ZADO-1210 file (C-alpha; in nm, 4 decimals, padded with zeros to 6 digits):
<atoms>
<atom x="00.0000" y="00.0000" z="00.0000" code="PRO" pos="1"/>
<atom x="00.1037" y="00.3551" z="-00.0652" code="GLN" pos="2"/>
<atom x="00.2547" y="00.5323" z="00.2327" code="ARG" pos="3"/>
<atom x="00.0577" y="00.8390" z="00.3404" code="THR" pos="4"/>
<atom x="00.1693" y="00.8743" z="00.7010" code="SER" pos="5"/>
<atom x="00.3767" y="01.1839" z="00.6383" code="ASN" pos="6"/>
<atom x="00.2575" y="01.5192" z="00.5177" code="SER" pos="7"/>
<atom x="00.4354" y="01.4775" z="00.1850" code="ARG" pos="8"/>
<atom x="00.2375" y="01.1618" z="00.1119" code="GLY" pos="9"/>
<atom x="-00.0923" y="01.3343" z="00.1999" code="ASN" pos="10"/>
<atom x="00.0005" y="01.6328" z="-00.0130" code="TYR" pos="11"/>
<atom x="00.0933" y="01.4072" z="-00.3050" code="ALA" pos="12"/>
<atom x="-00.2335" y="01.2161" z="-00.2822" code="ALA" pos="13"/>
<atom x="-00.4349" y="01.5371" z="-00.2657" code="GLU" pos="14"/>
<atom x="-00.2393" y="01.6856" z="-00.5546" code="LEU" pos="15"/>
<atom x="-00.3015" y="01.3786" z="-00.7710" code="ARG" pos="16"/>
<atom x="-00.6722" y="01.3905" z="-00.6868" code="ARG" pos="17"/>
<atom x="-00.7095" y="01.7434" z="-00.8234" code="TRP" pos="18"/>
<atom x="-00.4395" y="01.7585" z="-01.0871" code="VAL" pos="19"/>
<atom x="-00.5036" y="01.4248" z="-01.2594" code="ARG" pos="20"/>
<atom x="-00.8299" y="01.5306" z="-01.4327" code="PRO" pos="21"/>
<atom x="-00.6792" y="01.8603" z="-01.5460" code="ALA" pos="22"/>
<atom x="-00.3626" y="01.6885" z="-01.6655" code="LEU" pos="23"/>
<atom x="-00.5646" y="01.4306" z="-01.8566" code="THR" pos="24"/>
<atom x="-00.7610" y="01.6990" z="-02.0417" code="VAL" pos="25"/>
<atom x="-00.4434" y="01.8969" z="-02.1140" code="PHE" pos="26"/>
<atom x="-00.2604" y="01.5899" z="-02.2441" code="LEU" pos="27"/>
<atom x="-00.5542" y="01.4873" z="-02.4601" code="PHE" pos="28"/>
<atom x="-00.5609" y="01.8306" z="-02.6214" code="LEU" pos="29"/>
<atom x="-00.1845" y="01.8227" z="-02.6642" code="LEU" pos="30"/>
<atom x="-00.2038" y="01.4799" z="-02.8247" code="LEU" pos="31"/>
<atom x="-00.4724" y="01.6008" z="-03.0613" code="ALA" pos="32"/>
<atom x="-00.2374" y="01.8795" z="-03.1674" code="THR" pos="33"/>
<atom x="00.0576" y="01.6454" z="-03.2107" code="VAL" pos="34"/>
<atom x="-00.1557" y="01.4126" z="-03.4218" code="ALA" pos="35"/>
<atom x="-00.1752" y="01.6778" z="-03.6909" code="THR" pos="36"/>
<atom x="00.2042" y="01.6931" z="-03.7185" code="CYS" pos="37"/>
<atom x="00.2948" y="01.3675" z="-03.8929" code="ALA" pos="38"/>
<atom x="00.6584" y="01.2611" z="-03.8786" code="ARG" pos="39"/>
<atom x="00.8612" y="00.9414" z="-03.8764" code="ALA" pos="40"/>
<atom x="00.9087" y="00.7846" z="-03.5346" code="ALA" pos="41"/>
<atom x="01.2572" y="00.7024" z="-03.4088" code="SER" pos="42"/>
<atom x="01.3367" y="00.3409" z="-03.3115" code="PRO" pos="43"/>
<atom x="01.3214" y="00.4434" z="-02.9433" code="ALA" pos="44"/>
<atom x="00.9764" y="00.5973" z="-02.9901" code="GLU" pos="45"/>
<atom x="00.8567" y="00.2824" z="-03.1669" code="THR" pos="46"/>
<atom x="00.9828" y="00.0556" z="-02.8851" code="CYS" pos="47"/>
<atom x="00.8285" y="00.2853" z="-02.6254" code="LEU" pos="48"/>
<atom x="00.5002" y="00.3029" z="-02.8180" code="ALA" pos="49"/>
<atom x="00.4865" y="-00.0771" z="-02.8475" code="LEU" pos="50"/>
<atom x="00.5302" y="-00.1113" z="-02.4718" code="ASN" pos="51"/>
<atom x="00.2714" y="00.1556" z="-02.3910" code="VAL" pos="52"/>
<atom x="00.0300" y="-00.0034" z="-02.6384" code="TYR" pos="53"/>
<atom x="00.0607" y="-00.3622" z="-02.5162" code="HIS" pos="54"/>
<atom x="00.0773" y="-00.2743" z="-02.1456" code="GLU" pos="55"/>
<atom x="-00.2393" y="-00.0652" z="-02.1858" code="SER" pos="56"/>
<atom x="-00.4479" y="-00.3474" z="-02.3312" code="LEU" pos="57"/>
<atom x="-00.6444" y="-00.6174" z="-02.1518" code="LYS" pos="58"/>
<atom x="-00.8218" y="-00.8827" z="-02.3546" code="ASP" pos="59"/>
<atom x="-00.7565" y="-00.6802" z="-02.6694" code="GLY" pos="60"/>
<atom x="-00.9209" y="-00.3628" z="-02.5373" code="LYS" pos="61"/>
<atom x="-00.7600" y="-00.0366" z="-02.4315" code="MET" pos="62"/>
<atom x="-00.8202" y="-00.0032" z="-02.0576" code="ILE" pos="63"/>
<atom x="-00.5459" y="00.2395" z="-01.9595" code="GLU" pos="64"/>
<atom x="-00.6312" y="00.6080" z="-01.9154" code="PRO" pos="65"/>
<atom x="-00.3895" y="00.8668" z="-02.0458" code="LEU" pos="66"/>
<atom x="-00.2116" y="00.9303" z="-01.7144" code="ASP" pos="67"/>
<atom x="-00.1436" y="00.5573" z="-01.6834" code="GLY" pos="68"/>
<atom x="-00.0045" y="00.5433" z="-02.0359" code="MET" pos="69"/>
<atom x="00.2357" y="00.8274" z="-01.9594" code="PHE" pos="70"/>
<atom x="00.3361" y="00.6598" z="-01.6305" code="ALA" pos="71"/>
<atom x="00.4157" y="00.3374" z="-01.8204" code="ILE" pos="72"/>
<atom x="00.6293" y="00.5344" z="-02.0658" code="ALA" pos="73"/>
<atom x="00.8005" y="00.7254" z="-01.7851" code="MET" pos="74"/>
<atom x="00.8893" y="00.4012" z="-01.6071" code="THR" pos="75"/>
<atom x="01.0643" y="00.2697" z="-01.9185" code="VAL" pos="76"/>
<atom x="01.2464" y="00.6027" z="-01.9545" code="LEU" pos="77"/>
<atom x="01.3525" y="00.5848" z="-01.5892" code="ASN" pos="78"/>
<atom x="01.4966" y="00.2373" z="-01.6461" code="ARG" pos="79"/>
<atom x="01.6749" y="00.3690" z="-01.9541" code="ALA" pos="80"/>
<atom x="01.8103" y="00.6619" z="-01.7492" code="GLU" pos="81"/>
<atom x="01.6292" y="00.8898" z="-01.9956" code="HIS" pos="82"/>
<atom x="01.8735" y="00.7918" z="-02.2726" code="LYS" pos="83"/>
<atom x="01.6804" y="00.7144" z="-02.5894" code="LEU" pos="84"/>
<atom x="01.9418" y="00.4698" z="-02.7174" code="ASP" pos="85"/>
<atom x="01.8671" y="00.2518" z="-02.4118" code="ARG" pos="86"/>
<atom x="01.4875" y="00.2397" z="-02.4534" code="VAL" pos="87"/>
<atom x="01.4722" y="-00.0571" z="-02.6940" code="CYS" pos="88"/>
<atom x="01.7119" y="-00.2727" z="-02.4868" code="PRO" pos="89"/>
<atom x="01.5004" y="-00.1974" z="-02.1769" code="VAL" pos="90"/>
<atom x="01.1755" y="-00.2914" z="-02.3508" code="VAL" pos="91"/>
<atom x="01.3265" y="-00.5990" z="-02.5146" code="GLN" pos="92"/>
<atom x="01.5089" y="-00.7261" z="-02.2032" code="ALA" pos="93"/>
<atom x="01.4208" y="-01.0868" z="-02.1234" code="ARG" pos="94"/>
<atom x="01.1176" y="-01.1361" z="-01.8957" code="SER" pos="95"/>
<atom x="01.0669" y="-00.7673" z="-01.8195" code="GLN" pos="96"/>
<atom x="00.7344" y="-00.7153" z="-01.9950" code="PHE" pos="97"/>
<atom x="00.5002" y="-01.0097" z="-02.0399" code="SER" pos="98"/>
<atom x="00.3856" y="-00.9085" z="-02.3872" code="TRP" pos="99"/>
<atom x="00.7402" y="-00.9469" z="-02.5284" code="THR" pos="100"/>
<atom x="00.7371" y="-01.3272" z="-02.4751" code="ARG" pos="101"/>
<atom x="00.4856" y="-01.3719" z="-02.7545" code="ASN" pos="102"/>
<atom x="00.4240" y="-01.0300" z="-02.9114" code="PRO" pos="103"/>
<atom x="00.0676" y="-00.9940" z="-03.0326" code="PRO" pos="104"/>
<atom x="00.0035" y="-00.8005" z="-03.3526" code="PRO" pos="105"/>
<atom x="-00.0461" y="-00.4267" z="-03.3456" code="VAL" pos="106"/>
<atom x="-00.3558" y="-00.2935" z="-03.5130" code="THR" pos="107"/>
<atom x="-00.3631" y="00.0544" z="-03.6582" code="THR" pos="108"/>
<atom x="-00.6471" y="00.1599" z="-03.4362" code="ASP" pos="109"/>
<atom x="-00.6801" y="00.4762" z="-03.2263" code="PRO" pos="110"/>
<atom x="-00.5121" y="00.2980" z="-02.9318" code="ALA" pos="111"/>
<atom x="-00.1935" y="00.2508" z="-03.1370" code="TRP" pos="112"/>
<atom x="-00.2045" y="00.6110" z="-03.2546" code="GLN" pos="113"/>
<atom x="-00.2369" y="00.7356" z="-02.8950" code="ILE" pos="114"/>
<atom x="00.0477" y="00.5077" z="-02.7816" code="ALA" pos="115"/>
<atom x="00.2684" y="00.6557" z="-03.0562" code="GLN" pos="116"/>
<atom x="00.1809" y="01.0086" z="-02.9461" code="GLN" pos="117"/>
<atom x="00.2520" y="00.9259" z="-02.5810" code="VAL" pos="118"/>
<atom x="00.5891" y="00.7806" z="-02.6846" code="ALA" pos="119"/>
<atom x="00.6714" y="01.0961" z="-02.8801" code="ALA" pos="120"/>
<atom x="00.5852" y="01.3294" z="-02.5908" code="LEU" pos="121"/>
<atom x="00.7060" y="01.1350" z="-02.2852" code="ALA" pos="122"/>
<atom x="01.0811" y="01.1880" z="-02.3416" code="PRO" pos="123"/>
<atom x="01.0201" y="01.5643" z="-02.3234" code="HIS" pos="124"/>
<atom x="00.8307" y="01.5519" z="-01.9930" code="MET" pos="125"/>
<atom x="00.9496" y="01.5674" z="-01.6348" code="ASN" pos="126"/>
<atom x="00.9168" y="01.2447" z="-01.4388" code="ASP" pos="127"/>
<atom x="00.5984" y="01.2544" z="-01.2319" code="PHE" pos="128"/>
<atom x="00.6225" y="00.8931" z="-01.1088" code="THR" pos="129"/>
<atom x="00.8677" y="00.9513" z="-00.8254" code="GLY" pos="130"/>
<atom x="01.1411" y="00.7666" z="-01.0126" code="GLY" pos="131"/>
<atom x="00.9385" y="00.4493" z="-01.0701" code="ALA" pos="132"/>
<atom x="01.1302" y="00.1698" z="-01.2413" code="THR" pos="133"/>
<atom x="00.8714" y="-00.1069" z="-01.2026" code="SER" pos="134"/>
<atom x="00.4966" y="-00.1525" z="-01.2189" code="TYR" pos="135"/>
<atom x="00.2286" y="-00.4139" z="-01.2463" code="HIS" pos="136"/>
<atom x="-00.1426" y="-00.4184" z="-01.3157" code="ALA" pos="137"/>
<atom x="-00.3717" y="-00.3643" z="-01.0184" code="LEU" pos="138"/>
<atom x="-00.5524" y="-00.6899" z="-01.0964" code="TRP" pos="139"/>
<atom x="-00.2285" y="-00.8743" z="-01.0098" code="CYS" pos="140"/>
<atom x="-00.3033" y="-00.8025" z="-00.6439" code="LEU" pos="141"/>
<atom x="-00.6116" y="-01.0252" z="-00.6517" code="LYS" pos="142"/>
<atom x="-00.5567" y="-01.3678" z="-00.4913" code="PRO" pos="143"/>
<atom x="-00.6923" y="-01.5465" z="-00.7993" code="ASP" pos="144"/>
<atom x="-00.4871" y="-01.3463" z="-01.0541" code="ALA" pos="145"/>
<atom x="-00.3758" y="-01.5799" z="-01.3294" code="LYS" pos="146"/>
<atom x="-00.0734" y="-01.5042" z="-01.5457" code="GLY" pos="147"/>
<atom x="00.0628" y="-01.2426" z="-01.3080" code="CYS" pos="148"/>
<atom x="00.3310" y="-01.3008" z="-01.0503" code="ASN" pos="149"/>
<atom x="00.4678" y="-00.9759" z="-00.9119" code="ALA" pos="150"/>
<atom x="00.6918" y="-01.1615" z="-00.6651" code="TYR" pos="151"/>
<atom x="00.9571" y="-00.8902" z="-00.6969" code="TRP" pos="152"/>
<atom x="00.7438" y="-00.6172" z="-00.5370" code="ARG" pos="153"/>
<atom x="00.7700" y="-00.7235" z="-00.1723" code="SER" pos="154"/>
<atom x="01.0780" y="-00.5132" z="-00.0934" code="ASP" pos="155"/>
<atom x="00.9869" y="-00.2126" z="-00.3086" code="MET" pos="156"/>
<atom x="00.8200" y="00.1151" z="-00.2101" code="ASP" pos="157"/>
<atom x="00.5072" y="00.2228" z="-00.3943" code="VAL" pos="158"/>
<atom x="00.5539" y="00.5562" z="-00.5722" code="THR" pos="159"/>
<atom x="00.1948" y="00.5859" z="-00.6882" code="GLY" pos="160"/>
<atom x="-00.0987" y="00.4463" z="-00.8786" code="THR" pos="161"/>
<atom x="-00.1875" y="00.5757" z="-01.2215" code="TRP" pos="162"/>
<atom x="-00.4519" y="00.4244" z="-01.4398" code="GLY" pos="163"/>
<atom x="-00.4804" y="00.0506" z="-01.3868" code="SER" pos="164"/>
<atom x="-00.1208" y="00.0022" z="-01.2653" code="HIS" pos="165"/>
<atom x="00.0704" y="00.0424" z="-00.9409" code="ILE" pos="166"/>
<atom x="00.4236" y="00.1803" z="-00.9657" code="PHE" pos="167"/>
<atom x="00.7358" y="00.1158" z="-00.7582" code="TYR" pos="168"/>
</atoms>
């Protein structure tokens, strides 16, 4: 569980409660603007977009809100130490992201387009995840969760919850 015993934790929770809706609207409008500026994606952006896309899907449907998508991207960037040439090795590292074991196809639907836009913008943003380098889906916390074993989380501190994921 997220620590809220100190004033900083309470402040952070309160800030997220009020800022998240405003940030989501702002980012949506920003993404709509970026969508009109077509350009070729770099390899790092493509790897980041693939991870955001696949980590945001459940049973083939987009379930991740925009703040969660940016948090997923930020976590990869944190692992890569914000160096774009390290993004693909982070995403492709063995057993780091479940979707990479048997990559499903990408469809050119709005979810893929949004994931590409998130990947283009995230490297230019400040980290809002508290330095998160790991995450898992919230449904992994259920006792009957199948296909999810977040055994590694026991000694990690929660930095926050965005969308349908918890970040460490």
